[in-house]
Biopython code that builds the backbone (N, CA, C, O; Angstrom):
import numpy as np
from Bio.PDB.StructureBuilder import StructureBuilder

atoms = [
    (1, "UNK", "N", (0.805, -1.199, 0.000)),
    (1, "UNK", "CA", (0.000, 0.000, 0.000)),
    (1, "UNK", "C", (0.858, 1.279, 0.000)),
    (1, "UNK", "O", (0.534, 2.221, -0.722)),
    (2, "UNK", "N", (1.946, 1.336, 0.791)),
    (2, "UNK", "CA", (2.751, 2.564, 0.732)),
    (2, "UNK", "C", (3.358, 2.817, -0.645)),
    (2, "UNK", "O", (3.458, 3.964, -1.080)),
    (3, "UNK", "N", (3.763, 1.749, -1.330)),
    (3, "UNK", "CA", (4.333, 1.943, -2.674)),
    (3, "UNK", "C", (3.268, 2.416, -3.655)),
    (3, "UNK", "O", (3.561, 3.206, -4.552)),
    (4, "UNK", "N", (2.046, 1.946, -3.494)),
    (4, "UNK", "CA", (0.955, 2.396, -4.356)),
    (4, "UNK", "C", (0.691, 3.889, -4.152)),
    (4, "UNK", "O", (0.458, 4.617, -5.118)),
    (5, "UNK", "N", (0.726, 4.336, -2.923)),
    (5, "UNK", "CA", (0.497, 5.756, -2.630)),
    (5, "UNK", "C", (1.604, 6.612, -3.223)),
    (5, "UNK", "O", (1.340, 7.679, -3.778)),
    (6, "UNK", "N", (2.846, 6.147, -3.108)),
    (6, "UNK", "CA", (3.969, 6.894, -3.678)),
    (6, "UNK", "C", (3.857, 6.941, -5.199)),
    (6, "UNK", "O", (4.111, 7.981, -5.807)),
    (7, "UNK", "N", (3.479, 5.825, -5.815)),
    (7, "UNK", "CA", (3.310, 5.818, -7.268)),
    (7, "UNK", "C", (2.169, 6.721, -7.707)),
    (7, "UNK", "O", (2.254, 7.364, -8.754)),
    (8, "UNK", "N", (1.116, 6.775, -6.928)),
    (8, "UNK", "CA", (0.007, 7.668, -7.266)),
    (8, "UNK", "C", (0.427, 9.136, -7.146)),
    (8, "UNK", "O", (-0.080, 9.986, -7.877)),
    (9, "UNK", "N", (1.350, 9.434, -6.230)),
    (9, "UNK", "CA", (1.883, 10.793, -6.136)),
    (9, "UNK", "C", (2.583, 11.172, -7.433)),
    (9, "UNK", "O", (2.397, 12.276, -7.944)),
    (10, "UNK", "N", (3.386, 10.258, -7.965)),
    (10, "UNK", "CA", (4.085, 10.540, -9.218)),
    (10, "UNK", "C", (3.112, 10.595, -10.393)),
    (10, "UNK", "O", (3.239, 11.453, -11.265)),
    (11, "UNK", "N", (2.150, 9.692, -10.418)),
    (11, "UNK", "CA", (1.203, 9.643, -11.537)),
    (11, "UNK", "C", (0.168, 10.766, -11.516)),
    (11, "UNK", "O", (-0.426, 11.086, -12.546)),
    (12, "UNK", "N", (-0.044, 11.354, -10.366)),
    (12, "UNK", "CA", (-1.074, 12.395, -10.278)),
    (12, "UNK", "C", (-0.704, 13.650, -11.058)),
    (12, "UNK", "O", (-1.577, 14.455, -11.381)),
    (13, "UNK", "N", (0.554, 13.825, -11.359)),
    (13, "UNK", "CA", (0.973, 15.025, -12.083)),
    (13, "UNK", "C", (0.993, 14.835, -13.592)),
    (13, "UNK", "O", (1.218, 15.797, -14.326)),
    (14, "UNK", "N", (0.765, 13.634, -14.065)),
    (14, "UNK", "CA", (0.868, 13.361, -15.505)),
    (14, "UNK", "C", (-0.173, 14.145, -16.286)),
    (14, "UNK", "O", (0.137, 14.664, -17.358)),
    (15, "UNK", "N", (-1.373, 14.244, -15.792)),
    (15, "UNK", "CA", (-2.461, 14.903, -16.528)),
    (15, "UNK", "C", (-2.539, 16.416, -16.296)),
    (15, "UNK", "O", (-3.457, 17.067, -16.795)),
    (16, "UNK", "N", (-1.596, 16.977, -15.551)),
    (16, "UNK", "CA", (-1.625, 18.424, -15.329)),
    (16, "UNK", "C", (-1.280, 19.174, -16.614)),
    (16, "UNK", "O", (-0.622, 18.634, -17.503)),
    (17, "UNK", "N", (-1.723, 20.397, -16.695)),
    (17, "UNK", "CA", (-1.470, 21.242, -17.854)),
    (17, "UNK", "C", (0.002, 21.662, -17.907)),
    (17, "UNK", "O", (0.727, 21.530, -16.921)),
    (18, "UNK", "N", (0.432, 22.164, -19.056)),
    (18, "UNK", "CA", (1.820, 22.596, -19.231)),
    (18, "UNK", "C", (2.199, 23.754, -18.314)),
    (18, "UNK", "O", (3.374, 23.934, -17.994)),
    (19, "UNK", "N", (1.224, 24.527, -17.897)),
    (19, "UNK", "CA", (1.534, 25.684, -17.048)),
    (19, "UNK", "C", (1.935, 25.271, -15.627)),
    (19, "UNK", "O", (2.425, 26.107, -14.868)),
    (20, "UNK", "N", (1.742, 24.021, -15.258)),
    (20, "UNK", "CA", (2.115, 23.545, -13.920)),
    (20, "UNK", "C", (3.437, 22.788, -13.937)),
    (20, "UNK", "O", (3.600, 21.829, -13.183)),
    (21, "UNK", "N", (4.374, 23.191, -14.770)),
    (21, "UNK", "CA", (5.631, 22.474, -14.874)),
    (21, "UNK", "C", (6.431, 22.531, -13.575)),
    (21, "UNK", "O", (7.256, 21.652, -13.327)),
    (22, "UNK", "N", (6.203, 23.550, -12.740)),
    (22, "UNK", "CA", (6.911, 23.638, -11.457)),
    (22, "UNK", "C", (6.490, 22.523, -10.508)),
    (22, "UNK", "O", (7.248, 22.146, -9.614)),
    (23, "UNK", "N", (5.293, 21.999, -10.699)),
    (23, "UNK", "CA", (4.795, 20.912, -9.868)),
    (23, "UNK", "C", (5.115, 19.567, -10.501)),
    (23, "UNK", "O", (5.425, 18.602, -9.803)),
    (24, "UNK", "N", (5.039, 19.508, -11.829)),
    (24, "UNK", "CA", (5.209, 18.238, -12.526)),
    (24, "UNK", "C", (6.633, 17.691, -12.417)),
    (24, "UNK", "O", (6.821, 16.497, -12.182)),
    (25, "UNK", "N", (7.627, 18.548, -12.585)),
    (25, "UNK", "CA", (9.006, 18.061, -12.634)),
    (25, "UNK", "C", (9.489, 17.540, -11.279)),
    (25, "UNK", "O", (10.085, 16.463, -11.256)),
    (26, "UNK", "N", (9.278, 18.219, -10.152)),
    (26, "UNK", "CA", (9.826, 17.676, -8.889)),
    (26, "UNK", "C", (8.992, 16.567, -8.230)),
    (26, "UNK", "O", (9.440, 15.977, -7.247)),
    (27, "UNK", "N", (7.807, 16.276, -8.740)),
    (27, "UNK", "CA", (6.967, 15.258, -8.081)),
    (27, "UNK", "C", (7.556, 13.864, -8.202)),
    (27, "UNK", "O", (7.574, 13.120, -7.221)),
    (28, "UNK", "N", (8.035, 13.492, -9.378)),
    (28, "UNK", "CA", (8.603, 12.151, -9.557)),
    (28, "UNK", "C", (9.907, 11.952, -8.790)),
    (28, "UNK", "O", (10.079, 10.889, -8.195)),
    (29, "UNK", "N", (10.846, 12.919, -8.767)),
    (29, "UNK", "CA", (12.021, 12.727, -7.904)),
    (29, "UNK", "C", (11.673, 12.656, -6.420)),
    (29, "UNK", "O", (12.322, 11.933, -5.664)),
    (30, "UNK", "N", (10.655, 13.401, -6.000)),
    (30, "UNK", "CA", (10.228, 13.307, -4.597)),
    (30, "UNK", "C", (9.658, 11.928, -4.298)),
    (30, "UNK", "O", (9.894, 11.371, -3.226)),
    (31, "UNK", "N", (8.905, 11.379, -5.252)),
    (31, "UNK", "CA", (8.379, 10.022, -5.079)),
    (31, "UNK", "C", (9.507, 9.001, -5.063)),
    (31, "UNK", "O", (9.453, 8.030, -4.309)),
    (32, "UNK", "N", (10.529, 9.212, -5.886)),
    (32, "UNK", "CA", (11.685, 8.306, -5.895)),
    (32, "UNK", "C", (12.418, 8.347, -4.565)),
    (32, "UNK", "O", (12.817, 7.304, -4.046)),
    (33, "UNK", "N", (12.597, 9.524, -4.013)),
    (33, "UNK", "CA", (13.233, 9.623, -2.693)),
    (33, "UNK", "C", (12.399, 8.922, -1.618)),
    (33, "UNK", "O", (12.945, 8.274, -0.725)),
    (34, "UNK", "N", (11.095, 9.054, -1.711)),
    (34, "UNK", "CA", (10.228, 8.342, -0.771)),
    (34, "UNK", "C", (10.392, 6.834, -0.901)),
    (34, "UNK", "O", (10.394, 6.119, 0.101)),
    (35, "UNK", "N", (10.528, 6.350, -2.132)),
    (35, "UNK", "CA", (10.754, 4.914, -2.341)),
    (35, "UNK", "C", (12.097, 4.463, -1.781)),
    (35, "UNK", "O", (12.207, 3.368, -1.230)),
    (36, "UNK", "N", (13.117, 5.303, -1.920)),
    (36, "UNK", "CA", (14.436, 4.952, -1.384)),
    (36, "UNK", "C", (14.371, 4.797, 0.129)),
    (36, "UNK", "O", (14.882, 3.822, 0.679)),
    (37, "UNK", "N", (13.745, 5.753, 0.799)),
    (37, "UNK", "CA", (13.632, 5.658, 2.255)),
    (37, "UNK", "C", (12.753, 4.478, 2.674)),
    (37, "UNK", "O", (13.041, 3.815, 3.671)),
    (38, "UNK", "N", (11.707, 4.221, 1.934)),
    (38, "UNK", "CA", (10.837, 3.084, 2.225)),
    (38, "UNK", "C", (11.579, 1.768, 2.042)),
    (38, "UNK", "O", (11.437, 0.851, 2.851)),
    (39, "UNK", "N", (12.370, 1.678, 0.978)),
    (39, "UNK", "CA", (13.132, 0.455, 0.734)),
    (39, "UNK", "C", (14.202, 0.250, 1.810)),
    (39, "UNK", "O", (14.426, -0.877, 2.252)),
    (40, "UNK", "N", (14.852, 1.313, 2.226)),
    (40, "UNK", "CA", (15.838, 1.186, 3.306)),
    (40, "UNK", "C", (15.197, 0.737, 4.608)),
    (40, "UNK", "O", (15.783, -0.051, 5.351)),
    (41, "UNK", "N", (14.009, 1.227, 4.886)),
    (41, "UNK", "CA", (13.297, 0.814, 6.096)),
    (41, "UNK", "C", (12.940, -0.666, 6.039)),
    (41, "UNK", "O", (13.108, -1.391, 7.019)),
    (42, "UNK", "N", (12.445, -1.111, 4.881)),
    (42, "UNK", "CA", (12.110, -2.530, 4.741)),
    (42, "UNK", "C", (13.338, -3.416, 4.833)),
    (42, "UNK", "O", (13.276, -4.496, 5.421)),
    (43, "UNK", "N", (14.453, -2.981, 4.263)),
    (43, "UNK", "CA", (15.662, -3.802, 4.285)),
    (43, "UNK", "C", (16.249, -3.908, 5.691)),
    (43, "UNK", "O", (16.899, -4.902, 6.015)),
    (44, "UNK", "N", (16.029, -2.910, 6.515)),
    (44, "UNK", "CA", (16.528, -2.981, 7.886)),
    (44, "UNK", "C", (15.695, -3.922, 8.744)),
    (44, "UNK", "O", (16.210, -4.548, 9.670)),
    (45, "UNK", "N", (14.403, -4.019, 8.433)),
    (45, "UNK", "CA", (13.510, -4.826, 9.253)),
    (45, "UNK", "C", (13.407, -6.277, 8.803)),
    (45, "UNK", "O", (13.102, -7.153, 9.612)),
    (46, "UNK", "N", (13.658, -6.543, 7.527)),
    (46, "UNK", "CA", (13.513, -7.895, 7.004)),
    (46, "UNK", "C", (14.870, -8.575, 6.885)),
    (46, "UNK", "O", (15.878, -7.902, 6.667)),
    (47, "UNK", "N", (14.913, -9.889, 7.023)),
    (47, "UNK", "CA", (16.196, -10.580, 6.870)),
    (47, "UNK", "C", (16.664, -10.552, 5.419)),
    (47, "UNK", "O", (15.849, -10.545, 4.496)),
    (48, "UNK", "N", (17.985, -10.534, 5.224)),
    (48, "UNK", "CA", (18.563, -10.507, 3.888)),
    (48, "UNK", "C", (18.535, -11.894, 3.262)),
    (48, "UNK", "O", (18.836, -12.886, 3.926)),
    (49, "UNK", "N", (18.179, -11.962, 2.004)),
    (49, "UNK", "CA", (18.216, -13.206, 1.243)),
    (49, "UNK", "C", (19.027, -12.953, -0.020)),
    (49, "UNK", "O", (19.146, -11.813, -0.469)),
    (50, "UNK", "N", (19.578, -14.007, -0.588)),
    (50, "UNK", "CA", (20.462, -13.837, -1.729)),
    (50, "UNK", "C", (19.723, -13.794, -3.062)),
    (50, "UNK", "O", (20.329, -13.452, -4.077)),
    (51, "UNK", "N", (18.463, -14.121, -3.093)),
    (51, "UNK", "CA", (17.718, -14.115, -4.343)),
    (51, "UNK", "C", (16.721, -12.958, -4.351)),
    (51, "UNK", "O", (16.451, -12.342, -3.321)),
    (52, "UNK", "N", (16.187, -12.683, -5.525)),
    (52, "UNK", "CA", (15.246, -11.578, -5.668)),
    (52, "UNK", "C", (13.898, -11.944, -5.054)),
    (52, "UNK", "O", (13.300, -12.959, -5.411)),
    (53, "UNK", "N", (13.438, -11.137, -4.155)),
    (53, "UNK", "CA", (12.160, -11.395, -3.496)),
    (53, "UNK", "C", (11.044, -10.643, -4.213)),
    (53, "UNK", "O", (11.294, -9.831, -5.104)),
    (54, "UNK", "N", (9.847, -10.922, -3.820)),
    (54, "UNK", "CA", (8.686, -10.245, -4.386)),
    (54, "UNK", "C", (8.728, -8.745, -4.062)),
    (54, "UNK", "O", (8.328, -7.920, -4.884)),
    (55, "UNK", "N", (9.203, -8.401, -2.884)),
    (55, "UNK", "CA", (9.301, -6.994, -2.501)),
    (55, "UNK", "C", (10.279, -6.251, -3.415)),
    (55, "UNK", "O", (10.049, -5.094, -3.767)),
    (56, "UNK", "N", (11.379, -6.924, -3.798)),
    (56, "UNK", "CA", (12.328, -6.303, -4.718)),
    (56, "UNK", "C", (11.686, -6.052, -6.077)),
    (56, "UNK", "O", (11.912, -5.004, -6.683)),
    (57, "UNK", "N", (10.902, -6.987, -6.553)),
    (57, "UNK", "CA", (10.200, -6.814, -7.822)),
    (57, "UNK", "C", (9.231, -5.635, -7.753)),
    (57, "UNK", "O", (9.128, -4.860, -8.704)),
    (58, "UNK", "N", (8.527, -5.498, -6.642)),
    (58, "UNK", "CA", (7.600, -4.379, -6.504)),
    (58, "UNK", "C", (8.348, -3.048, -6.455)),
    (58, "UNK", "O", (7.874, -2.052, -7.001)),
    (59, "UNK", "N", (9.509, -3.025, -5.808)),
    (59, "UNK", "CA", (10.293, -1.796, -5.793)),
    (59, "UNK", "C", (10.831, -1.463, -7.184)),
    (59, "UNK", "O", (10.862, -0.293, -7.566)),
    (60, "UNK", "N", (11.254, -2.468, -7.942)),
    (60, "UNK", "CA", (11.733, -2.225, -9.304)),
    (60, "UNK", "C", (10.618, -1.629, -10.160)),
    (60, "UNK", "O", (10.847, -0.678, -10.907)),
    (61, "UNK", "N", (9.429, -2.178, -10.052)),
    (61, "UNK", "CA", (8.287, -1.635, -10.799)),
    (61, "UNK", "C", (7.973, -0.206, -10.358)),
    (61, "UNK", "O", (7.656, 0.643, -11.191)),
    (62, "UNK", "N", (8.057, 0.061, -9.067)),
    (62, "UNK", "CA", (7.776, 1.409, -8.567)),
    (62, "UNK", "C", (8.810, 2.412, -9.047)),
    (62, "UNK", "O", (8.463, 3.532, -9.421)),
    (63, "UNK", "N", (10.087, 2.018, -9.040)),
    (63, "UNK", "CA", (11.131, 2.901, -9.556)),
    (63, "UNK", "C", (10.924, 3.171, -11.042)),
    (63, "UNK", "O", (11.122, 4.294, -11.504)),
    (64, "UNK", "N", (10.530, 2.157, -11.783)),
    (64, "UNK", "CA", (10.285, 2.326, -13.207)),
    (64, "UNK", "C", (9.113, 3.269, -13.460)),
    (64, "UNK", "O", (9.161, 4.091, -14.375)),
    (65, "UNK", "N", (8.072, 3.152, -12.660)),
    (65, "UNK", "CA", (6.917, 4.055, -12.792)),
    (65, "UNK", "C", (7.335, 5.497, -12.499)),
    (65, "UNK", "O", (6.943, 6.414, -13.220)),
    (66, "UNK", "N", (8.125, 5.698, -11.448)),
    (66, "UNK", "CA", (8.584, 7.050, -11.118)),
    (66, "UNK", "C", (9.494, 7.605, -12.209)),
    (66, "UNK", "O", (9.419, 8.789, -12.539)),
    (67, "UNK", "N", (10.359, 6.751, -12.772)),
    (67, "UNK", "CA", (11.230, 7.197, -13.854)),
    (67, "UNK", "C", (10.421, 7.596, -15.084)),
    (67, "UNK", "O", (10.713, 8.609, -15.718)),
    (68, "UNK", "N", (9.409, 6.807, -15.424)),
    (68, "UNK", "CA", (8.561, 7.140, -16.573)),
    (68, "UNK", "C", (7.785, 8.435, -16.341)),
    (68, "UNK", "O", (7.602, 9.224, -17.268)),
    (69, "UNK", "N", (7.329, 8.656, -15.108)),
    (69, "UNK", "CA", (6.621, 9.903, -14.799)),
    (69, "UNK", "C", (7.557, 11.106, -14.901)),
    (69, "UNK", "O", (7.156, 12.173, -15.364)),
    (70, "UNK", "N", (8.811, 10.927, -14.463)),
    (70, "UNK", "CA", (9.782, 12.015, -14.584)),
    (70, "UNK", "C", (10.097, 12.291, -16.050)),
    (70, "UNK", "O", (10.183, 13.449, -16.458)),
    (71, "UNK", "N", (10.270, 11.228, -16.850)),
    (71, "UNK", "CA", (10.523, 11.409, -18.279)),
    (71, "UNK", "C", (9.342, 12.088, -18.956)),
    (71, "UNK", "O", (9.529, 12.904, -19.858)),
    (72, "UNK", "N", (8.128, 11.759, -18.527)),
    (72, "UNK", "CA", (6.940, 12.394, -19.080)),
    (72, "UNK", "C", (6.911, 13.884, -18.764)),
    (72, "UNK", "O", (6.663, 14.701, -19.650)),
    (73, "UNK", "N", (7.161, 14.241, -17.516)),
    (73, "UNK", "CA", (7.099, 15.655, -17.151)),
    (73, "UNK", "C", (8.235, 16.445, -17.791)),
    (73, "UNK", "O", (8.042, 17.594, -18.189)),
    (74, "UNK", "N", (9.413, 15.844, -17.893)),
    (74, "UNK", "CA", (10.529, 16.535, -18.518)),
    (74, "UNK", "C", (10.299, 16.701, -20.021)),
    (74, "UNK", "O", (10.572, 17.768, -20.573)),
    (75, "UNK", "N", (9.809, 15.673, -20.675)),
    (75, "UNK", "CA", (9.513, 15.773, -22.101)),
    (75, "UNK", "C", (8.398, 16.779, -22.364)),
    (75, "UNK", "O", (8.439, 17.519, -23.347)),
    (76, "UNK", "N", (7.425, 16.800, -21.499)),
    (76, "UNK", "CA", (6.325, 17.750, -21.645)),
    (76, "UNK", "C", (6.824, 19.180, -21.472)),
    (76, "UNK", "O", (6.386, 20.079, -22.189)),
    (77, "UNK", "N", (7.737, 19.400, -20.526)),
    (77, "UNK", "CA", (8.267, 20.743, -20.314)),
    (77, "UNK", "C", (9.159, 21.182, -21.464)),
    (77, "UNK", "O", (9.157, 22.354, -21.842)),
    (78, "UNK", "N", (9.920, 20.250, -22.021)),
    (78, "UNK", "CA", (10.806, 20.612, -23.125)),
    (78, "UNK", "C", (10.058, 20.812, -24.433)),
    (78, "UNK", "O", (10.491, 21.601, -25.272)),
    (79, "UNK", "N", (8.951, 20.119, -24.624)),
    (79, "UNK", "CA", (8.195, 20.219, -25.872)),
    (79, "UNK", "C", (6.926, 21.032, -25.720)),
    (79, "UNK", "O", (6.003, 20.889, -26.522)),
    (80, "UNK", "N", (6.863, 21.876, -24.715)),
    (80, "UNK", "CA", (5.634, 22.635, -24.484)),
    (80, "UNK", "C", (5.395, 23.686, -25.559)),
    (80, "UNK", "O", (4.250, 24.080, -25.780)),
    (81, "UNK", "N", (6.427, 24.144, -26.223)),
    (81, "UNK", "CA", (6.239, 25.160, -27.252)),
    (81, "UNK", "C", (5.752, 24.564, -28.563)),
    (81, "UNK", "O", (5.079, 25.247, -29.335)),
    (82, "UNK", "N", (6.078, 23.306, -28.830)),
    (82, "UNK", "CA", (5.677, 22.708, -30.101)),
    (82, "UNK", "C", (4.317, 22.037, -30.032)),
    (82, "UNK", "O", (3.697, 21.808, -31.070)),
    (83, "UNK", "N", (3.846, 21.724, -28.865)),
    (83, "UNK", "CA", (2.562, 21.047, -28.654)),
    (83, "UNK", "C", (2.483, 19.708, -29.381)),
    (83, "UNK", "O", (1.399, 19.262, -29.759)),
    (84, "UNK", "N", (3.640, 19.067, -29.576)),
    (84, "UNK", "CA", (3.648, 17.794, -30.294)),
    (84, "UNK", "C", (3.799, 16.597, -29.373)),
    (84, "UNK", "O", (3.788, 15.459, -29.842)),
    (85, "UNK", "N", (3.937, 16.822, -28.089)),
    (85, "UNK", "CA", (4.136, 15.706, -27.173)),
    (85, "UNK", "C", (2.794, 15.073, -26.832)),
    (85, "UNK", "O", (1.844, 15.771, -26.478)),
    (86, "UNK", "N", (2.719, 13.755, -26.940)),
    (86, "UNK", "CA", (1.442, 13.065, -26.737)),
    (86, "UNK", "C", (1.302, 12.416, -25.371)),
    (86, "UNK", "O", (0.263, 11.817, -25.094)),
    (87, "UNK", "N", (2.309, 12.509, -24.503)),
    (87, "UNK", "CA", (2.221, 11.930, -23.171)),
    (87, "UNK", "C", (2.466, 10.439, -23.135)),
    (87, "UNK", "O", (1.857, 9.724, -22.339)),
    (88, "UNK", "N", (3.350, 9.965, -23.990)),
    (88, "UNK", "CA", (3.596, 8.531, -24.104)),
    (88, "UNK", "C", (4.160, 7.941, -22.812)),
    (88, "UNK", "O", (3.728, 6.870, -22.386)),
    (89, "UNK", "N", (5.114, 8.619, -22.185)),
    (89, "UNK", "CA", (5.723, 8.079, -20.965)),
    (89, "UNK", "C", (4.723, 8.019, -19.818)),
    (89, "UNK", "O", (4.729, 7.064, -19.041)),
    (90, "UNK", "N", (3.877, 9.014, -19.707)),
    (90, "UNK", "CA", (2.845, 8.993, -18.676)),
    (90, "UNK", "C", (1.846, 7.869, -18.889)),
    (90, "UNK", "O", (1.399, 7.234, -17.934)),
    (91, "UNK", "N", (1.496, 7.624, -20.155)),
    (91, "UNK", "CA", (0.590, 6.518, -20.460)),
    (91, "UNK", "C", (1.245, 5.176, -20.146)),
    (91, "UNK", "O", (0.591, 4.264, -19.641)),
    (92, "UNK", "N", (2.541, 5.059, -20.448)),
    (92, "UNK", "CA", (3.261, 3.829, -20.103)),
    (92, "UNK", "C", (3.329, 3.618, -18.594)),
    (92, "UNK", "O", (3.198, 2.492, -18.114)),
    (93, "UNK", "N", (3.534, 4.702, -17.850)),
    (93, "UNK", "CA", (3.590, 4.593, -16.388)),
    (93, "UNK", "C", (2.237, 4.164, -15.822)),
    (93, "UNK", "O", (2.176, 3.320, -14.928)),
    (94, "UNK", "N", (1.160, 4.740, -16.337)),
    (94, "UNK", "CA", (-0.169, 4.356, -15.864)),
    (94, "UNK", "C", (-0.477, 2.909, -16.233)),
    (94, "UNK", "O", (-1.077, 2.179, -15.444)),
    (95, "UNK", "N", (-0.066, 2.492, -17.435)),
    (95, "UNK", "CA", (-0.281, 1.109, -17.856)),
    (95, "UNK", "C", (0.527, 0.144, -16.989)),
    (95, "UNK", "O", (0.037, -0.921, -16.615)),
    (96, "UNK", "N", (1.775, 0.523, -16.670)),
    (96, "UNK", "CA", (2.608, -0.331, -15.823)),
    (96, "UNK", "C", (2.033, -0.457, -14.415)),
    (96, "UNK", "O", (2.067, -1.537, -13.825)),
    (97, "UNK", "N", (1.507, 0.640, -13.875)),
    (97, "UNK", "CA", (0.871, 0.560, -12.556)),
    (97, "UNK", "C", (-0.366, -0.324, -12.604)),
    (97, "UNK", "O", (-0.663, -1.037, -11.645)),
    (98, "UNK", "N", (-1.088, -0.279, -13.719)),
    (98, "UNK", "CA", (-2.290, -1.089, -13.859)),
    (98, "UNK", "C", (-1.976, -2.576, -13.927)),
    (98, "UNK", "O", (-2.677, -3.388, -13.323)),
    (99, "UNK", "N", (-0.927, -2.937, -14.658)),
    (99, "UNK", "CA", (-0.613, -4.358, -14.812)),
    (99, "UNK", "C", (0.387, -4.870, -13.785)),
    (99, "UNK", "O", (0.724, -6.053, -13.809)),
    (100, "UNK", "N", (0.871, -4.024, -12.888)),
    (100, "UNK", "CA", (1.854, -4.487, -11.896)),
    (100, "UNK", "C", (1.311, -5.591, -10.978)),
    (100, "UNK", "O", (2.079, -6.489, -10.632)),
    (101, "UNK", "N", (0.037, -5.583, -10.563)),
    (101, "UNK", "CA", (-0.442, -6.732, -9.780)),
    (101, "UNK", "C", (-0.402, -8.040, -10.571)),
    (101, "UNK", "O", (-0.160, -9.106, -10.004)),
    (102, "UNK", "N", (-0.638, -7.957, -11.881)),
    (102, "UNK", "CA", (-0.573, -9.159, -12.718)),
    (102, "UNK", "C", (0.866, -9.645, -12.829)),
    (102, "UNK", "O", (1.122, -10.848, -12.784)),
    (103, "UNK", "N", (1.813, -8.707, -12.975)),
    (103, "UNK", "CA", (3.228, -9.074, -13.060)),
    (103, "UNK", "C", (3.687, -9.727, -11.763)),
    (103, "UNK", "O", (4.356, -10.760, -11.790)),
    (104, "UNK", "N", (3.332, -9.132, -10.634)),
    (104, "UNK", "CA", (3.748, -9.691, -9.337)),
    (104, "UNK", "C", (3.084, -11.040, -9.094)),
    (104, "UNK", "O", (3.734, -11.970, -8.615)),
    (105, "UNK", "N", (1.806, -11.159, -9.414)),
    (105, "UNK", "CA", (1.111, -12.445, -9.239)),
    (105, "UNK", "C", (1.717, -13.521, -10.136)),
    (105, "UNK", "O", (1.893, -14.663, -9.714)),
    (106, "UNK", "N", (2.033, -13.153, -11.365)),
    (106, "UNK", "CA", (2.674, -14.117, -12.265)),
    (106, "UNK", "C", (4.039, -14.542, -11.794)),
    (106, "UNK", "O", (4.404, -15.713, -11.902)),
    (107, "UNK", "N", (4.814, -13.578, -11.258)),
    (107, "UNK", "CA", (6.133, -13.908, -10.717)),
    (107, "UNK", "C", (6.010, -14.845, -9.514)),
    (107, "UNK", "O", (6.780, -15.797, -9.383)),
    (108, "UNK", "N", (5.049, -14.575, -8.647)),
    (108, "UNK", "CA", (4.848, -15.443, -7.488)),
    (108, "UNK", "C", (4.399, -16.832, -7.906)),
    (108, "UNK", "O", (4.826, -17.829, -7.325)),
    (109, "UNK", "N", (3.531, -16.899, -8.920)),
    (109, "UNK", "CA", (3.051, -18.189, -9.397)),
    (109, "UNK", "C", (4.178, -19.007, -10.015)),
    (109, "UNK", "O", (4.266, -20.216, -9.797)),
    (110, "UNK", "N", (5.034, -18.352, -10.782)),
    (110, "UNK", "CA", (6.138, -19.064, -11.450)),
    (110, "UNK", "C", (7.271, -19.416, -10.491)),
    (110, "UNK", "O", (7.999, -20.380, -10.727)),
    (111, "UNK", "N", (7.430, -18.657, -9.422)),
    (111, "UNK", "CA", (8.562, -18.923, -8.514)),
    (111, "UNK", "C", (8.243, -20.026, -7.499)),
    (111, "UNK", "O", (9.158, -20.594, -6.903)),
    (112, "UNK", "N", (6.971, -20.333, -7.297)),
    (112, "UNK", "CA", (6.635, -21.388, -6.337)),
    (112, "UNK", "C", (6.075, -22.532, -7.051)),
    (112, "UNK", "O", (5.723, -23.535, -6.430)),
]
sb = StructureBuilder()
sb.init_structure("model")
sb.init_model(0)
sb.init_chain("A")
sb.init_seg("    ")
for serial, (resi, resn, name, xyz) in enumerate(atoms, 1):
    if name == "N":
        sb.init_residue(resn, " ", resi, " ")
    sb.init_atom(name, np.array(xyz, "f"), 0.0, 1.0, " ", f" {name:<3s}", serial, name[0])
structure = sb.get_structure()
């Protein structure tokens, strides 16, 4: 649930207008920093294992979503004068968040 909230913070800025670039650009790095602190907290409380766990997969997906949201906001800010940007990275981030439960469930099914 905390990772979902952090991802929603990054995704909430995707549909903002070009005039809100001051909000769009720093939202994804702030979400990434939140994920870093969250991951450090989980790693301190959970025992270390040598293989990739389900929690690691969820963090990888969350980092990817935040990166796509940052790429979307940066591309939107750089192409705001041409009006040719279609929001592809933001759409990919929303699609990845939508299918992430399927990816995690499939990984769990295949690993056991």
